[in-house]
C-alpha positions, 0 to 999 in steps of 0.5 A: 181464783187461781191467778196471782200477780206476777212481775214476770213478762212474757213476749212472743216473736213479732209476726211482721218485723219488716214494717213499723206498725202501732200497737195500742192497749188500754188498761183501765183498771190499774191500781197502786197505793199512795206511798204517803197515805196507803190509800189506793190510787186508780189510773187508766194506762195507755200503752202505745208501741212499735215492736221490733223483734218481740211483742208483749203477751197479754196475760203476762201483761195483765198479771204484771200490772196487777202486781202493783196493786199493793205497792206504794209508789208516786205516780211519776215513779210507777209510770217510769218503772212500768215503762222501763220494765215493758221496754226492757222485756220487748226492746221496741222501736218506740214505746210510750206509756201514758198514765191517767190517774183519777182525781186525788185532792181535786187534782188529776195527774197524767204522766207520759213517759217514752223510750225509743230505740237509738237511731230509729225514726218513724216513717212519715205519718199518713193523716187519713183526715187529709183525704176526702171521705168516700161518698156515693155522690159526686161533686 
């Protein structure tokens, strides 16, 4: 394998900066080390963001996430560190990182961290479930 973990993050210009749109990524193979025992911790990371001028490039994101594999850190610390690095790289309108750690000592841990651009407020949500579903029959 010629790829190595890398803490650098690459971005590319947002192709639609004129509108808010939601990017959702699921990263099911996150690993780091428990700082107390050195044992591996496993998590699924859920990244949700609304870009402003730039978006995350996926290969650099993969290598960045991989760089934590041999790092000892508490769940709360690593979640906030990752969010800060991703948000610093992209300067999004909004970003949320949810880290769902697998069971350790009978306890599941979920850490949610958010950052939003000062002054940015989201457009009102459209709840599609509020609209009747399409049907080939009429009532």
